[in-house]
N, C-alpha and C positions, 0 to 999 in steps of 0.2 A: 133723802133716800140714799143709802150708801151702796156702791157697786163694788164687787170684789173681783180681782183678776184670777182667772182659773189657773191652777197650779199644774205644771207639766209633770206627769207621772213618770216613773222610771221605765215603764213599758213603752211609752211614747218615745223617750230618748233612745232606747235600744232600737226601735223601729227606724228612726231617722238615721242612725249610724249605719244600720244594715243597708238601707236604701242608698246612702252615699257611697258605701263600699261597692255595691253592685254597679253603680254608675261609673265609678272610677275604673273598675275592673273591665267593664265593657269597652270604655274609651281606650284603655291600654291595649286591649286585644285588637281593636280596630287599627290603632297606630302600628302595632306589631305586624299585622297582616298587610297593611299598606306598604310598609318598608320592605317586607319579605317579597311581595309580588313585584315591587319596583326593581329590587335587585335582581330578581329572576328574569324579568323582561329585558333588563339592560346588560345581562351577563354576556360577555364576549365568548365566541366559540373557541374551542381548543385549537391551538396552532402547532404545527409540526416543528420540531427542533432541527430538522434537516434543511440545510440551505446549500445553494451552489458554492458560495464562498467557503463554507465550512467543509464541504466535500473536497474542494481543491486543496485547502490547507492540510487536511489529514493525509491526503495522498502525497503532497509535496514533502511532508515530514519523513517519508520513507526514502527520499533522495534516490541514490543509485541502488536499485534493488537487484542484488545478485541472486538470480533464481536457479542457476545451474552451474555446477563445476564438473567439467568433463575430463576424466583422466585418460591419458594415452601413453602407451609404450611403443617405441619405434626404433628401428635400426638405421643409423646414418653412416654414410661413407664420405670422407673428406680426403681430397687428394691435391698434391702439388707436383706439377710436372718438373722433371729434371732438365738441366741444360747440357748440351753436348760438350760445351767447352769445360764443364766440370765433371765430364765423364759420367753424367747422370747420378753422381753421388748425392746431389741435393734433392733427388726425387723422394717424395714421402707419400704414404697412404695410410689413413687411419680408419678403423671400423669401430663405431661407437654404439652403445645401447643407451637410449635416452628415455626418461620418464618425465612427462609433463602434464600440465593442467590448463584448461581454458575456462576462464570465468566469463559468463555472459548473463545478460539481464536487460532491464529496462531503466532508463534514466527518468525517474518520476519527477525530477526537478524541472523537467521541460513541460510538465502539465500546466495548462492555463485554463481560464474559465471557458474558453472555446472548446475544450476537450470534455467538458462536463455539462450534462443536461439534467435538471431536476424538475419533475412534474408531479402533480398530485391528483389522485382520483377524486371524483365529486364527493363532497362531505355530506353524509346522510344524517349523522348524529353530531350536533354541535359540541357535545361533551367529549367526543373522541377525535383525536388529531387525524387528519386525512392521511391515507396511505400514500407513501412516497415511492416514486420510481426514479432510479438513478441510472443514467447511461454514461459510461466513461469510454473515451477513445484513447487508447494508449499510444505513446510514441513507438517507433519501430524498435524491436529488440536489437542489441548490439553487443559486440565483443568488448569486454572491459580490459582484460589482461590475459597474456599468455605466459605461463611460468615453466621453467625447467627445474623440476625438483631434484633430479639426479641424472648424471650422465657418466657412464663407465666406459673405459677403453677396453674393447674386446680384442683388438689387434692394431698394431702400429708398426709399419715397416719403413725403414729409412735407408735410402741409397742402395747402391748395388751390393755393397758389403756390410751395410748396417753400422757404419762408423760415424754417421752424422747425428748431431743432437736433434731431439724433437723440435720441430718448428712450432712456436705458439700460434702462428697464423692458421695452422691446421685445426687446432682446437677451437679457435675463434670461428672459423668457417663452419665447423661441425655444430657449434651452438646455434649459429644463425639458421643453418639448414634444419636443425632439430626443431626449433620453434616453428618454422614454416610447416614442417611435416606434422607436428602436433596439431596445429590449427587446421591443416588440411583434413586430417582424420576426424577432428571434432565436427567440421563442417559436413563431412560425409555421414556422420552420425546424427545429422539434423539437429544440432545444438541450438540453432536460432529458433526453430519451432518449439523446442522444449522450453527455452527461455520465455517465449511469449505465452505459452500455455500455463506455465507456473506463475508468471506475473498476473495473469488473468484470474487464477484461482485465489491468489493472495489478496488481490483487490476486492474480490467478492467477500472473502472472509473478513476483511477490514470493516465492512458495514453489515455483517450478518446479524449482529445484535440489535441493530436499529429496526429490524422488521421490514425494511424497505426491499423492494424488488430491484436487484442490481444486474445490469447488463453491461458486460465489458467487451469492447471490440479491440482485439489485439492486432498487431501489425508485425509481420516477420521481416526483419531487416537483413541487410547484406552481411554475409559471413566474412568479415575482414576486420583487421585492427584499425 
């Protein structure tokens, strides 16, 4: 008796291929989901780009921050006493009108890590960087420079009969007195407080785009060169 092997019909072959395709697709989907959830669970929370060292570096780049230029006009008198043995012919007196400026600000090169504090609010959403709070304590404001932009002679008297040449020492004395007077008037105009306030606002503006809350503590320095 002869047995015959059943032939595989085209319909059976198509069914087997479809089943295999479904199995492979399901396995691929399982692998994809497993990888996706693994990555999601191990995802690190967002970290803020603001750091204490970074804040210090950005402030130090501003170096000597001139925050105010105070202009002053003043009248100066300079005088040289005459000697009796020269019959007071060497007596001189000058009247000058001086215009000057005082530059003041804050030397941010003195900023160190001790002057900067950076804290972060509690992080509620891992995808969002925590909100930063920056506190900066500035060095005292200081006078950087006193300039005489112009000084004109209003009157200059020499000797009893005006026959003696102008003494350069009178002009030198007038320049020294003019600088001192320009600084004095700038101090009376509260230049040091202005310098501190302006520096405070500029530091706040430096970090405005970061979205951080910035607190700047200024210090009014002594008004002297």
